[in-house]
Every structure is written in structure tokens, then in C-alpha cells.
Backbone as CSV, one residue per row, in Angstrom:
resi,resn,N_x,N_y,N_z,CA_x,CA_y,CA_z,C_x,C_y,C_z
1,MET,20.986,99.239,180.377,19.848,98.349,180.164,19.482,98.332,178.680
2,LEU,19.368,97.140,178.122,18.932,96.997,176.743,17.414,96.946,176.693
3,LYS,16.849,97.541,175.661,15.413,97.480,175.438,15.185,96.835,174.086
4,VAL,14.390,95.773,174.078,14.158,94.990,172.864,12.675,95.030,172.534
5,TRP,12.361,95.336,171.277,10.997,95.233,170.792,10.906,93.987,169.931
6,GLY,9.998,93.081,170.280,9.801,91.876,169.484,9.235,90.741,170.305
7,ARG,8.328,89.999,169.705,7.700,88.860,170.377,8.677,87.688,170.471
8,LYS,8.524,86.894,171.523,9.478,85.809,171.764,9.347,84.663,170.777
9,THR,8.250,84.611,169.994,8.094,83.552,169.006,8.689,83.901,167.653
10,SER,9.245,85.086,167.508,9.932,85.463,166.265,11.318,84.838,166.241
11,SER,11.662,84.170,165.158,12.975,83.522,165.085,14.105,84.543,165.141
12,ASN,13.917,85.709,164.536,14.959,86.731,164.598,15.109,87.293,166.009
13,VAL,13.991,87.466,166.695,14.057,87.904,168.085,14.737,86.839,168.938
14,GLN,14.463,85.579,168.651,15.103,84.498,169.401,16.620,84.524,169.245
15,ALA,17.093,84.781,168.031,18.538,84.883,167.831,19.124,86.006,168.674
16,LEU,18.447,87.155,168.662,18.915,88.293,169.453,18.893,87.984,170.949
17,MET,17.783,87.420,171.423,17.661,87.147,172.851,18.650,86.073,173.295
18,TRP,18.909,85.102,172.450,19.915,84.085,172.776,21.276,84.743,172.961
19,CYS,21.620,85.664,172.053,22.890,86.380,172.170,22.936,87.179,173.468
20,ILE,21.853,87.891,173.779,21.801,88.661,175.021,21.976,87.739,176.222
21,GLY,21.330,86.580,176.178,21.463,85.618,177.268,22.877,85.092,177.414
22,GLU,23.521,84.781,176.293,24.899,84.274,176.350,25.847,85.327,176.922
23,LEU,25.582,86.584,176.631,26.451,87.663,177.110,26.079,88.131,178.514
24,GLY,24.974,87.622,179.060,24.582,87.952,180.429,24.172,89.407,180.606
25,LEU,23.507,89.979,179.601,23.148,91.394,179.639,21.732,91.593,180.177
26,ALA,21.536,92.669,180.925,20.210,93.008,181.435,19.376,93.593,180.301
27,TYR,18.080,93.251,180.294,17.229,93.713,179.200,15.783,93.843,179.655
28,GLU,15.049,94.602,178.870,13.593,94.646,178.940,13.083,94.329,177.541
29,ARG,12.151,93.393,177.420,11.608,93.038,176.106,10.126,93.399,176.048
30,ILE,9.724,94.013,174.935,8.342,94.456,174.729,7.742,93.642,173.592
31,ASP,6.615,92.993,173.850,5.955,92.184,172.825,5.310,93.075,171.773
32,VAL,5.769,92.929,170.531,5.111,93.565,169.379,5.189,92.577,168.223
33,GLY,4.279,92.735,167.274,4.241,91.865,166.114,3.286,90.704,166.293
34,HIS,2.813,90.150,165.156,1.881,89.034,165.110,0.652,89.354,165.950
35,ARG,0.268,88.519,166.895,-0.979,88.751,167.635,-0.907,89.966,168.565
36,PHE,0.297,90.456,168.841,0.435,91.635,169.699,0.239,92.944,168.934
37,GLY,0.403,92.902,167.609,0.270,94.115,166.816,1.354,95.127,167.150
38,GLY,1.081,96.385,166.840,1.981,97.472,167.206,2.971,97.889,166.150
39,LEU,3.155,97.077,165.097,4.169,97.405,164.096,3.762,98.584,163.221
40,ASN,2.469,98.825,163.097,1.996,99.879,162.205,1.749,101.208,162.913
41,THR,2.137,101.296,164.166,1.953,102.551,164.883,3.032,103.558,164.490
42,ASP,2.726,104.819,164.660,3.710,105.869,164.378,4.923,105.727,165.297
43,ALA,4.668,105.346,166.538,5.769,105.218,167.501,6.749,104.149,167.054
44,PHE,6.239,103.004,166.583,7.159,101.949,166.143,7.841,102.345,164.841
45,GLY,7.119,103.041,163.968,7.728,103.490,162.724,8.908,104.415,162.959
46,ARG,8.884,105.162,164.055,10.031,106.010,164.391,11.216,105.178,164.874
47,LEU,10.933,104.013,165.432,12.011,103.120,165.857,12.637,102.411,164.659
48,ASN,11.781,101.937,163.754,12.250,101.179,162.597,11.314,101.444,161.426
49,PRO,11.750,102.192,160.429,10.870,102.518,159.298,10.447,101.296,158.503
50,ASN,11.170,100.183,158.639,10.781,98.940,157.968,9.632,98.236,158.672
51,ARG,9.388,98.632,159.940,8.311,98.060,160.759,8.469,96.549,160.928
52,THR,9.704,96.129,161.171,10.010,94.725,161.415,10.695,94.598,162.775
53,ILE,10.700,93.379,163.295,11.361,93.091,164.559,12.514,92.129,164.309
54,PRO,13.516,92.194,165.204,13.606,92.981,166.428,14.162,94.388,166.212
55,VAL,13.932,95.203,167.229,14.589,96.505,167.355,15.234,96.524,168.731
56,LEU,16.427,97.074,168.813,17.136,97.168,170.082,17.578,98.599,170.326
57,GLN,17.424,99.039,171.573,17.973,100.325,171.998,18.854,100.071,173.211
58,ASP,20.061,100.541,173.137,21.021,100.369,174.219,21.122,101.694,174.969
59,GLY,20.495,101.760,176.149,20.495,103.002,176.900,19.807,104.116,176.149
60,GLU,20.503,105.232,175.979,19.943,106.373,175.261,20.374,106.404,173.805
61,GLY,20.980,105.312,173.331,21.461,105.279,171.955,20.337,105.203,170.942
62,GLU,20.699,105.366,169.677,19.726,105.281,168.597,19.199,103.853,168.480
63,PRO,17.926,103.683,168.136,17.391,102.337,167.929,18.142,101.625,166.800
64,LEU,18.397,100.362,166.983,19.095,99.547,165.992,18.129,98.513,165.434
65,TRP,18.207,98.256,164.127,17.404,97.209,163.514,18.244,96.466,162.483
66,GLU,17.709,95.343,162.019,18.379,94.308,161.237,19.162,93.418,162.200
67,THR,18.709,92.177,162.295,19.213,91.258,163.319,20.725,91.089,163.272
68,GLY,21.269,90.851,162.079,22.710,90.640,161.983,23.497,91.839,162.462
69,CYS,23.032,93.031,162.120,23.679,94.264,162.569,23.641,94.374,164.085
70,ILE,22.479,94.084,164.677,22.347,94.169,166.130,23.272,93.170,166.811
71,LEU,23.326,91.957,166.276,24.193,90.940,166.878,25.656,91.376,166.837
72,ARG,26.086,91.922,165.717,27.481,92.376,165.624,27.747,93.540,166.577
73,TYR,26.761,94.418,166.718,26.909,95.520,167.672,27.112,94.985,169.091
74,LEU,26.253,94.069,169.512,26.357,93.526,170.870,27.678,92.790,171.065
75,ALA,28.064,92.014,170.053,29.309,91.270,170.164,30.503,92.199,170.263
76,THR,30.500,93.261,169.457,31.616,94.207,169.468,31.686,94.964,170.787
77,ARG,30.545,95.355,171.311,30.539,96.181,172.510,30.695,95.374,173.803
78,TYR,30.120,94.165,173.831,30.003,93.491,175.123,30.707,92.141,175.226
79,SER,31.166,91.571,174.128,31.768,90.235,174.228,33.286,90.301,174.155
80,THR,33.897,89.167,174.350,35.355,89.043,174.276,35.690,87.822,173.422
81,ASP,36.973,87.631,173.175,37.415,86.402,172.518,36.939,85.198,173.322
82,PRO,36.573,84.119,172.676,36.557,83.886,171.225,35.205,84.140,170.566
83,PHE,34.203,84.566,171.357,32.858,84.750,170.805,32.872,85.691,169.608
84,TRP,33.636,86.769,169.708,33.800,87.751,168.620,35.244,88.209,168.689
85,PRO,36.142,87.550,167.955,37.578,87.724,168.163,38.082,89.146,167.929
86,GLU,39.121,89.487,168.658,39.788,90.769,168.449,40.548,90.780,167.131
87,ASP,41.197,89.688,166.807,41.964,89.582,165.570,41.036,89.683,164.364
88,LEU,41.384,90.543,163.411,40.498,90.809,162.284,40.247,89.562,161.445
89,ILE,41.287,88.778,161.177,41.117,87.587,160.349,40.224,86.572,161.060
90,ALA,40.455,86.371,162.347,39.629,85.437,163.107,38.190,85.931,163.190
91,ARG,38.013,87.238,163.378,36.661,87.800,163.433,35.953,87.645,162.097
92,THR,36.682,87.867,161.014,36.091,87.731,159.685,35.659,86.300,159.422
93,GLU,36.398,85.336,159.924,36.004,83.930,159.778,34.689,83.661,160.498
94,VAL,34.553,84.187,161.704,33.283,84.047,162.434,32.166,84.751,161.675
95,ASP,32.439,85.968,161.199,31.420,86.747,160.502,31.012,86.081,159.193
96,ARG,31.962,85.449,158.527,31.639,84.755,157.271,30.619,83.655,157.508
97,TRP,30.834,82.853,158.559,29.904,81.765,158.837,28.587,82.286,159.399
98,ALA,28.630,83.404,160.098,27.379,84.014,160.565,26.540,84.480,159.378
99,GLU,27.179,85.146,158.422,26.464,85.635,157.246,25.961,84.473,156.402
100,TRP,26.793,83.461,156.229,26.374,82.251,155.501,25.141,81.636,156.156
101,SER,25.143,81.587,157.467,24.018,80.987,158.185,22.735,81.776,157.977
102,LYS,22.832,83.091,158.047,21.640,83.923,157.862,21.059,83.734,156.469
103,LEU,21.908,83.774,155.444,21.441,83.739,154.065,21.024,82.347,153.612
104,ASN,21.686,81.321,154.119,21.452,79.974,153.610,20.617,79.094,154.534
105,ILE,20.735,79.305,155.843,20.020,78.436,156.782,18.763,79.121,157.313
106,ALA,18.917,80.274,157.944,17.737,80.946,158.506,16.723,81.284,157.412
107,GLN,17.174,81.907,156.340,16.258,82.253,155.257,15.813,81.030,154.474
108,GLY,16.662,80.029,154.408,16.307,78.802,153.693,15.347,77.917,154.459
109,PHE,15.223,78.145,155.761,14.314,77.348,156.583,12.998,78.070,156.854
110,THR,13.045,79.332,157.223,11.878,80.004,157.790,10.680,80.011,156.844
111,VAL,10.815,80.568,155.660,9.682,80.640,154.737,9.536,79.360,153.913
112,PRO,10.605,78.848,153.287,10.426,77.663,152.444,9.988,76.400,153.190
113,VAL,10.300,76.297,154.492,9.963,75.074,155.226,8.998,75.379,156.375
114,PHE,9.424,76.186,157.342,8.623,76.400,158.544,7.254,76.998,158.223
115,TRP,7.223,78.009,157.395,5.931,78.622,157.062,5.023,77.632,156.337
116,ARG,5.593,76.817,155.459,4.781,75.866,154.699,4.255,74.729,155.568
117,VAL,4.985,74.405,156.637,4.567,73.306,157.511,3.689,73.803,158.646
118,VAL,4.059,74.919,159.277,3.402,75.374,160.503,2.428,76.516,160.248
119,ARG,2.810,77.457,159.438,1.995,78.668,159.271,1.071,78.599,158.057
120,THR,0.914,77.391,157.519,-0.032,77.136,156.435,-1.046,76.112,156.915
121,ALA,-2.318,76.367,156.681,-3.361,75.440,157.108,-3.148,74.071,156.468
122,PRO,-3.402,72.985,157.203,-3.170,71.635,156.669,-3.786,71.408,155.287
123,ALA,-4.996,71.899,155.077,-5.666,71.682,153.792,-4.990,72.414,152.645
124,GLU,-4.151,73.412,152.974,-3.521,74.227,151.938,-2.041,73.910,151.747
125,ARG,-1.524,72.960,152.498,-0.097,72.644,152.390,0.216,71.945,151.069
126,ASP,1.397,72.217,150.585,1.871,71.622,149.328,3.035,70.696,149.658
127,PRO,2.790,69.384,149.762,3.855,68.449,150.153,5.077,68.512,149.243
128,SER,4.857,68.695,147.953,6.007,68.740,147.038,6.848,69.990,147.278
129,ALA,6.204,71.109,147.568,6.947,72.338,147.864,7.696,72.203,149.186
130,ILE,7.072,71.563,150.167,7.757,71.334,151.449,8.976,70.453,151.245
131,SER,8.823,69.369,150.495,9.954,68.470,150.246,11.079,69.183,149.518
132,ALA,10.708,70.014,148.543,11.728,70.764,147.803,12.455,71.728,148.721
133,GLY,11.710,72.384,149.621,12.326,73.302,150.572,13.275,72.597,151.517
134,VAL,12.868,71.429,152.003,13.729,70.653,152.914,14.986,70.194,152.201
135,LEU,14.844,69.708,150.980,16.011,69.234,150.225,17.001,70.367,149.967
136,ALA,16.487,71.546,149.604,17.374,72.691,149.366,18.079,73.102,150.652
137,LEU,17.328,73.115,151.753,17.932,73.452,153.040,19.005,72.448,153.420
138,GLU,18.702,71.177,153.288,19.655,70.146,153.718,20.879,70.069,152.821
139,ASP,20.760,70.554,151.597,21.946,70.675,150.753,22.949,71.624,151.393
140,LYS,22.454,72.711,152.010,23.326,73.648,152.722,23.736,73.084,154.089
141,LEU,22.817,72.382,154.756,23.161,71.808,156.060,24.299,70.790,155.954
142,ARG,24.434,70.179,154.792,25.544,69.226,154.619,26.896,69.943,154.646
143,ILE,26.909,71.200,154.274,28.147,71.975,154.413,28.488,72.111,155.893
144,ALA,27.478,72.433,156.705,27.698,72.507,158.149,28.050,71.138,158.721
145,GLU,27.414,70.099,158.222,27.716,68.737,158.695,29.197,68.418,158.533
146,GLU,29.740,68.774,157.364,31.165,68.515,157.128,32.027,69.307,158.099
147,ARG,31.675,70.571,158.333,32.417,71.384,159.295,32.369,70.758,160.693
148,LEU,31.190,70.298,161.067,30.987,69.813,162.426,31.551,68.417,162.654
149,THR,31.973,67.749,161.604,32.746,66.517,161.806,34.180,66.835,162.212
150,ARG,34.613,68.080,161.981,35.994,68.485,162.288,36.093,69.449,163.456
151,PHE,35.004,70.171,163.734,35.035,71.176,164.791,33.812,71.026,165.688
152,ALA,33.931,71.497,166.912,32.811,71.416,167.857,31.724,72.418,167.508
153,TYR,32.116,73.542,166.901,31.160,74.590,166.556,31.392,75.042,165.120
154,LEU,30.534,75.896,164.630,30.536,76.168,163.195,31.808,76.843,162.712
155,ALA,32.314,77.804,163.469,33.503,78.543,163.033,34.797,77.987,163.617
156,GLY,34.717,76.901,164.348,35.903,76.310,164.961,35.534,75.561,166.224
157,ASP,36.475,75.449,167.138,36.231,74.678,168.355,35.646,75.499,169.491
158,ASP,35.370,76.772,169.259,34.772,77.625,170.279,33.399,78.105,169.836
159,PHE,32.510,78.297,170.807,31.186,78.861,170.548,31.342,80.333,170.192
160,THR,30.743,80.758,169.077,30.898,82.134,168.594,29.560,82.699,168.112
161,LEU,29.614,83.931,167.659,28.435,84.574,167.103,27.870,83.787,165.926
162,ALA,28.720,83.097,165.193,28.236,82.293,164.064,27.245,81.232,164.511
163,ASP,27.449,80.685,165.696,26.528,79.660,166.189,25.164,80.233,166.536
164,ILE,25.112,81.509,166.907,23.826,82.159,167.158,23.028,82.227,165.861
165,GLN,23.664,82.721,164.813,22.976,82.859,163.538,22.615,81.506,162.934
166,PHE,23.454,80.510,163.143,23.205,79.182,162.592,22.236,78.378,163.448
167,GLY,22.512,78.321,164.747,21.832,77.365,165.606,20.414,77.711,165.981
168,HIS,20.025,78.995,165.855,18.685,79.356,166.341,17.577,78.741,165.495
169,SER,17.887,78.273,164.295,16.876,77.623,163.458,16.713,76.141,163.780
170,LEU,17.658,75.566,164.501,17.672,74.116,164.630,16.591,73.562,165.541
171,TYR,16.171,74.332,166.563,15.104,73.810,167.415,13.859,73.507,166.580
172,ARG,13.453,74.439,165.751,12.267,74.221,164.929,12.516,73.186,163.846
173,TYR,13.712,73.174,163.281,14.035,72.171,162.265,13.865,70.762,162.826
174,TYR,14.343,70.540,164.043,14.230,69.202,164.628,12.869,68.942,165.252
175,ASP,12.074,69.980,165.476,10.791,69.805,166.170,9.607,69.620,165.235
176,ILE,9.635,70.238,164.057,8.477,70.149,163.168,8.409,68.770,162.514
177,GLU,7.236,68.460,161.960,6.982,67.143,161.383,7.399,67.122,159.913
178,ILE,8.673,66.795,159.708,9.221,66.620,158.363,10.138,65.404,158.388
179,GLU,10.438,64.881,157.213,11.466,63.853,157.094,12.814,64.551,156.982
180,ARG,13.739,64.162,157.855,15.046,64.803,157.909,16.142,63.856,157.449
181,ALA,17.159,64.417,156.847,18.330,63.631,156.449,19.095,63.182,157.687
182,ASP,19.857,62.130,157.533,20.712,61.642,158.615,22.005,62.454,158.614
183,LEU,22.088,63.391,159.537,23.256,64.267,159.668,23.751,64.158,161.110
184,PRO,24.536,63.133,161.407,24.881,62.845,162.809,25.707,63.924,163.492
185,ALA,26.621,64.554,162.787,27.419,65.611,163.413,26.544,66.815,163.748
186,LEU,25.604,67.122,162.867,24.665,68.220,163.134,23.786,67.896,164.333
187,ALA,23.311,66.650,164.420,22.467,66.245,165.545,23.237,66.341,166.860
188,ALA,24.503,65.941,166.856,25.314,66.040,168.077,25.554,67.497,168.457
189,TYR,25.769,68.328,167.457,25.929,69.774,167.681,24.666,70.362,168.308
190,TYR,23.520,69.961,167.788,22.253,70.441,168.331,22.100,70.055,169.797
191,GLU,22.529,68.854,170.157,22.476,68.439,171.558,23.361,69.331,172.424
192,ARG,24.501,69.753,171.892,25.363,70.669,172.642,24.677,72.025,172.838
193,LEU,23.991,72.479,171.810,23.279,73.756,171.950,22.164,73.648,172.979
194,LYS,21.442,72.550,172.978,20.338,72.358,173.920,20.805,72.401,175.370
195,ALA,22.061,72.091,175.599,22.602,72.110,176.958,22.944,73.516,177.437
196,ARG,22.869,74.498,176.545,23.185,75.875,176.912,21.934,76.541,177.485
197,PRO,21.981,77.051,178.722,20.786,77.631,179.342,20.134,78.730,178.522
198,ALA,20.915,79.584,177.888,20.336,80.685,177.117,19.611,80.176,175.877
199,PHE,20.089,79.099,175.295,19.411,78.485,174.150,18.074,77.904,174.587
200,GLU,18.096,77.187,175.699,16.858,76.595,176.208,15.825,77.681,176.526
201,GLU,16.278,78.774,177.139,15.345,79.816,177.556,14.767,80.605,176.393
202,HIS,15.597,80.942,175.429,15.169,81.903,174.415,14.852,81.301,173.053
203,VAL,15.332,80.091,172.786,15.113,79.483,171.469,14.122,78.325,171.530
204,MET,14.203,77.529,172.574,13.301,76.376,172.684,11.954,76.830,173.241
205,VAL,11.288,77.642,172.436,10.051,78.324,172.823,8.904,77.766,171.983
206,SER,7.762,77.521,172.610,6.602,77.025,171.878,6.201,77.999,170.775
207,TYR,5.873,77.432,169.622,5.404,78.243,168.493,3.944,77.889,168.162
208,ASP,3.224,77.351,169.121,1.849,76.927,168.875,0.960,78.074,168.408
209,ASP,1.220,79.294,168.899,0.342,80.396,168.497,0.609,80.854,167.067
210,LEU,1.618,80.264,166.420,1.879,80.570,165.008,1.204,79.573,164.075
211,ARG,0.686,78.484,164.613,0.109,77.428,163.781,-1.176,77.905,163.104
212,ALA,-1.258,77.595,161.818,-2.490,77.891,161.071,-3.477,76.754,161.281
213,ALA,-4.723,77.091,161.501,-5.746,76.067,161.751,-6.179,75.419,160.434
């Protein structure tokens, strides 16, 4: 049984839970962070000295933290080809796009765009900063757009761990009130993700309680 600490509205927790859902693993999730609090307790500090979510414990194993690390752990232990390939070169290709997604898409969207649009009060929003954030993000999304004109998924024609790291940001990207570039291959890819039950359950989650008044 996996034990997960983290609220369901956290984008990093959503990536982890989507992966758990795709792999069909049993889990227990404990709400901590944001309105639930709990990150500053001594007990949580023993789980993760950074006091960030998610944290995962697999059975009696040591608690794991850092989303990308946890995802690779789950993929290595519980998945099979092609999600996390046995072949080192093929696995490295998946890992390359997963890392690219974390650094360029997830980080490029969450604070520069999502926080400025949703987690900032309307009276305090900076339209020029939001536009700059969207433009920088979409400059990277065009790299994915080119890939997705040739492949069904980010690392090739099969759904892989790279799609978890890349795709978990897209629900909010397409849902928030911003002007978006016309990226038809990306939009079609997003429709494919929406058809996945684990994506619908764990990623397409209301973020209303994160909105700043």
C-alpha cells in the first residue's frame, strides 16, 4: 500500500496521483498543505525536511520526496514497457522529455502564469507579466507542438512517464482565462489525455479553493 501526503489541488501531487492511477496501485492519500496545514509540524518535517508535498511512502520503506524522483521510483518498481522502458537508451529518451517538461512546462506555467492569474487577487494582477509568462511558456510548448505533429505522445507513439510530467499542467493551461496560441497538435493531444480515466480523476480537479479574492 502506498501512502501519499499532499492535497489533491497541488499540481505536483496531481502528477504523482495520475501516475499511481495509470499504474493501478492501491494508495492512501492524506491532505496536507495550503488550507489543510500540517507542513510545519515535527512529524511532517521527519518525512520531508523541505516541508513540501508530495511525500510518498511505499510500505515500510523510507519516505520519498521530490516529485520527479518519486515518479521514477514508481515507474522503475511497478511499470513495464513502454511506460518506462527496460532499454537504457529508450528509457533515457523518456526521462529526457520528462525532465524537459518539469523544468520548462510545469515550472514555466505554475508560478509565472497560474499563480499570476488564479492565486493573485484581481486588483493586484499584472496583465503585462501574465502575457510575458504565457509567451515564454508557449515558446516551449511549440517544441512539444512540433513533436506532437509526428508522434501521438511526447516521447513517441506510446504513453510514457514523460506524458505525466508534461500533461498534468495542461488541464489548468486550457481552463484558466488567458489568450492561448493556436497549437492544434497540442490541443488534440490534450483531448487524448482527457479520455484517460486516471487523468480525469486526478488532474481535472477544481482549483477554486486556490483562487485569491
